[in-house]
C-alpha positions as CSV (number, residue, x, y, z in Angstrom):
1,M,55.8,73.1,92.0
2,P,55.5,69.7,90.1
3,T,54.1,70.5,86.5
4,R,51.7,68.6,84.9
5,V,51.5,66.8,81.4
6,S,48.8,65.2,79.4
7,V,50.0,62.6,77.0
8,A,46.4,61.5,76.4
9,A,42.7,63.2,77.6
10,D,42.6,60.9,80.9
11,L,46.2,60.6,81.3
12,E,48.1,62.8,83.2
13,R,52.0,62.8,84.0
14,E,53.7,64.7,86.7
15,L,57.1,66.3,86.2
16,L,59.0,67.5,89.0
17,T,62.1,69.9,89.3
18,A,65.1,69.1,90.7
19,E,64.4,71.6,93.9
20,D,61.2,69.5,93.9
21,F,62.8,66.4,94.0
22,L,66.2,67.5,96.4
23,E,63.4,68.4,99.0
24,W,61.5,65.5,98.5
25,L,64.7,63.1,98.8
26,D,65.1,62.9,102.5
27,P,68.1,61.1,103.7
28,G,67.6,57.1,103.3
29,R,65.7,57.4,100.0
30,F,67.4,56.0,96.8
31,A,66.1,57.9,93.7
32,D,67.1,58.9,90.2
33,L,65.2,62.1,89.2
34,I,65.2,61.3,84.6
35,D,63.3,64.0,82.6
36,G,61.5,65.1,85.6
37,E,60.2,61.5,86.9
38,I,61.3,59.2,90.2
39,F,62.8,55.9,89.4
40,V,63.2,54.6,93.1
41,H,66.5,52.3,93.2
42,S,65.9,48.8,94.3
43,A,68.1,46.8,96.3
44,V,71.3,45.1,94.9
45,S,72.5,41.7,94.6
46,I,75.7,40.7,96.9
47,R,77.6,40.6,93.5
48,H,76.7,43.7,93.2
49,A,77.6,45.3,96.4
50,D,80.9,43.2,96.5
51,L,82.1,44.7,93.4
52,L,80.8,47.9,94.7
53,N,82.6,47.5,97.9
54,L,86.1,47.0,95.9
55,L,86.5,49.5,93.9
56,D,85.0,52.4,96.5
57,G,88.3,51.4,98.7
58,I,90.4,51.1,96.0
59,L,89.5,54.4,94.6
60,R,89.0,55.9,98.0
61,G,92.0,54.7,99.7
62,Y,94.3,56.2,96.3
63,I,92.5,59.5,96.2
64,D,93.0,60.0,99.8
65,R,96.5,59.0,99.3
66,H,97.0,62.0,96.7
67,G,94.6,64.5,97.3
68,L,93.2,64.7,94.4
69,G,89.7,65.2,95.4
70,F,85.8,63.9,96.8
71,L,84.6,60.3,96.0
72,Y,80.8,60.1,96.5
73,R,78.7,56.4,96.9
74,E,74.9,56.6,96.1
75,S,73.5,58.5,98.9
76,V,74.5,61.6,97.8
77,A,72.4,63.6,94.7
78,V,74.1,65.1,91.5
79,R,72.2,67.7,89.7
80,L,72.5,67.4,86.3
81,S,70.1,70.1,84.8
82,S,66.6,71.4,86.0
83,R,65.0,68.1,85.5
84,N,67.5,65.7,85.5
85,V,68.7,64.6,89.4
86,F,71.2,61.3,89.5
87,L,72.6,58.7,92.9
88,P,75.5,57.4,91.1
89,D,77.0,54.5,93.0
90,L,80.1,56.1,92.7
91,A,80.8,60.2,91.6
92,F,84.3,61.8,92.1
93,Y,85.1,65.5,91.5
94,R,88.4,66.5,91.4
95,A,89.6,68.8,94.3
96,D,88.8,71.9,92.3
97,R,85.4,71.4,92.1
98,R,84.8,72.5,96.0
99,P,82.5,75.3,95.1
100,G,79.9,72.9,93.5
101,I,79.5,70.8,96.6
102,R,76.0,71.5,98.6
103,D,74.7,70.7,101.1
104,N,72.2,68.2,100.0
105,H,74.1,67.8,96.5
106,V,76.7,68.4,94.2
107,E,75.7,71.0,91.6
108,G,77.2,69.9,88.0
109,A,78.4,66.8,86.1
110,P,81.2,64.8,88.3
111,D,84.7,64.1,86.5
112,L,84.5,59.9,86.6
113,V,80.9,58.0,87.6
114,V,81.2,54.3,87.5
115,E,77.5,52.8,88.1
116,A,77.5,49.0,88.5
117,L,74.4,47.0,86.3
118,S,71.2,45.6,88.1
119,P,68.5,44.3,85.8
120,R,65.8,47.0,87.0
121,T,68.0,49.7,85.8
122,A,70.3,48.7,83.3
123,D,68.6,50.2,80.6
124,R,68.3,53.6,82.5
125,D,72.3,53.6,83.0
126,V,73.2,52.9,79.4
127,G,70.1,54.7,78.2
128,P,68.6,58.6,79.4
129,K,71.4,58.8,82.0
130,F,74.6,57.7,79.7
131,A,73.0,60.4,77.5
132,E,72.6,63.2,80.2
133,Y,75.6,62.3,81.5
134,E,77.6,63.0,77.9
135,Q,75.6,65.7,77.4
136,H,76.7,67.4,80.8
137,G,80.5,67.3,80.3
138,V,81.2,63.8,82.8
139,E,85.0,63.3,81.4
140,E,84.6,58.8,82.2
141,Y,81.7,56.8,82.9
142,W,82.5,53.3,83.9
143,I,79.3,50.8,83.3
144,L,79.5,47.9,85.4
145,D,78.3,44.3,84.8
146,P,78.5,42.1,88.1
147,A,76.5,39.5,86.2
148,T,78.1,39.0,82.8
149,L,81.6,40.6,83.2
150,A,80.8,42.8,80.4
151,H,82.4,46.0,81.8
152,R,82.5,48.7,79.6
153,F,84.6,51.9,79.6
154,Y,83.8,55.2,78.2
155,R,85.7,58.7,78.3
156,R,85.2,61.8,76.3
157,Q,86.5,62.9,73.1
158,G,84.9,66.1,71.9
159,E,81.1,66.3,72.3
160,L,80.8,62.6,72.8
161,L,81.6,59.7,75.2
162,V,83.9,56.8,73.4
163,E,84.7,53.4,74.8
164,Y,88.0,52.9,75.3
165,A,90.2,49.8,76.9
166,A,87.7,47.1,75.4
167,G,89.2,43.9,76.4
168,A,92.2,45.3,77.7
169,E,93.6,43.8,80.9
170,R,94.2,47.1,82.4
171,I,92.2,50.0,82.4
172,E,93.5,53.3,83.1
173,S,91.5,56.4,84.2
174,R,92.9,59.6,82.5
175,V,90.5,61.4,85.1
176,V,92.1,60.3,88.3
177,T,95.8,60.6,87.5
178,G,97.7,57.5,87.8
179,F,94.9,55.0,88.6
180,F,94.2,52.0,87.6
181,V,92.3,48.9,87.7
182,R,93.0,45.0,86.4
183,R,90.1,43.5,84.7
184,E,90.1,40.3,86.8
185,W,89.8,42.4,90.1
186,L,86.5,42.9,88.9
187,D,84.8,39.8,89.1
188,P,82.8,39.2,92.3
189,D,83.6,35.1,92.8
190,N,87.4,36.9,93.1
191,L,88.0,40.1,94.5
192,P,91.5,40.7,95.6
193,S,91.8,42.3,98.9
194,I,91.8,46.1,98.5
195,S,94.7,46.8,100.5
196,A,96.7,44.5,97.9
197,S,95.3,46.5,94.9
198,L,96.0,49.3,96.7
199,A,99.6,48.6,97.2
200,L,99.9,47.7,93.3
201,L,99.0,51.2,92.4
202,P,101.2,54.4,92.1
203,A,103.2,56.0,94.9
204,R,102.9,59.5,93.3
205,A,100.0,60.5,91.3
206,D,101.8,62.2,88.3
């Protein structure tokens, strides 16, 4: 049952629980629940889609090759708390997180989240969603900007997500063992092939 709160005598807001939201979130609906409020995803640019398709393909191929865990695209809901449920662009869970995978969502913060920015959602990805991911234990958070190429990469240091690999040409993941991307791969105007990129990654995930 949604909770009604008043911010003024003539203005009410309705706050949903995670359970309300997951019941509402039929297949084909794309939205986040942020602090009890629904924010619907809008259509993305081709640059955004192409960049995500590349990273999805490379990361998925590498994870599958080494049996490292589970990678989900934005159609899978991630329940962080009683009023926060997100649909990340990419969410990786290590293999031992299998018990948290439910029929219609995954319980708990991913080990790695990748979000590609869009004009209408960027403020949420770098604001309240960043804070929630940080609070709930995400180990790495990659924020890609298809428009400006100002990609930023964060990893956990104690209780905080701290930027790393600023300006580096090679960005390594501590969560997906042995995985890396080169910054030049992340330009939507000059995307490499998935197979060629995979061929450059380690044959063993040591």
